[in-house]
N, C-alpha and C positions, 0 to 999 in steps of 0.2 A: 161629664159626670165622672167622679172618681171616688175611690174608697179613701176617705180622709184619715181614718184611724181604725185600728182593730186591736182589741186586747181581750183578756179573759172575760170581761163583763159585757162588752158591746162591740158592734161594728157600726161605724158612722160613714154614711154616704153623703157627699155634697155635690151639688150641681149649680153652676152659675147660669141663670136663665133670664138675662135682661130682656125687658119688653114683654114678658109673658105674664098674664094675669093668673092669679091663683085658681080662678074658676075654670081655666083652660088646662089644668093639670089633673092627671089621674094616677093614683098610686094603688097598686093591687099586689097582694101576696096570695099566690095560689100554688099548691103542690111544691112548696119549698123554693119558689122563684119570685123574686121581687121585680115587678115591672113598673116602669115609669113612662108615662105618655104625656105629651103636651103638644099644643098648637099655638103658633104665634101669628097674629093677624095685625096688619097695619094698613092704614089708609091715609092718603094725603090728598087734600082738595085745595087747589090754589086758583083763585080767580083774579085776573088782571083785566085791564081795559081791552087788551087785544087778544087774550086767550083765556082758556079755562082748562086746567090740568087736573086730572083725576088719576091717582096712582094707587094700586092695591097690591099687597104682597101677602102671601100665606106660606107657612112652613110648618111641618110637624116633625116630631122625633119620637122614638121609642127605644128604650134601653131595658134590658133584662139581666138580672144577676141571679145566679144559682146560690142559694143560701145553705150554710151547713146545717146538719140535723140538730145541732145544739142550740138553735135559736128559739126564743119564746115569741111566737107569732102574735099572741094576744096583747103583748106589751110594746109593739112597734109604734113609734111616734114620728110624726113629720112636722116640720115647721118651715114656712115660706116667708122670708123677711127680706125686703129690699132686693128682690131678684135672686136670692140665694135659697135653694131648697136644701134642707138638711133632714135626712132620715136616720133615726137612731134605732138600730135593731139589737135588742138585748139578747145576750147569750143566756140560755137556761142554766140555772144553778144545778150542779150535780153533786150528789153526796155519795160517799163511799163508806161502807161499814166493814169492819174487820170481824171475821168470824173467830171469836176467841177460842172456841172449842176445837177447831180444826187447824189452828195455826201451827206452823212448824218451828216454833221457837224453842230453844234449849235454855234450861235454867242453869245459871252459873253459880257454883258454890265456892266459897273461899276456904 
């Protein structure tokens, strides 16, 4: 899993997860932490005249990322396509207002 891109508008996380089904992924955001969990299961069953082979393997992973305070948790989006998980975390827009009455600007005269 890696941070693919980060700018003023969003943080994009990408993970290549070949062989994992979407139903075996869990994405949670809690207390400013993005957590990704998954499990990979595979089974091989081979029957021949002289033998019968059954092979099973399981593996799980979990990664957590602390997110900055400036993110908009309600707008996080995830997409899983062809074994690649992409999570887009939008940065909250901030506005700044200038207090005209208390500004320290000097007026210039010609």
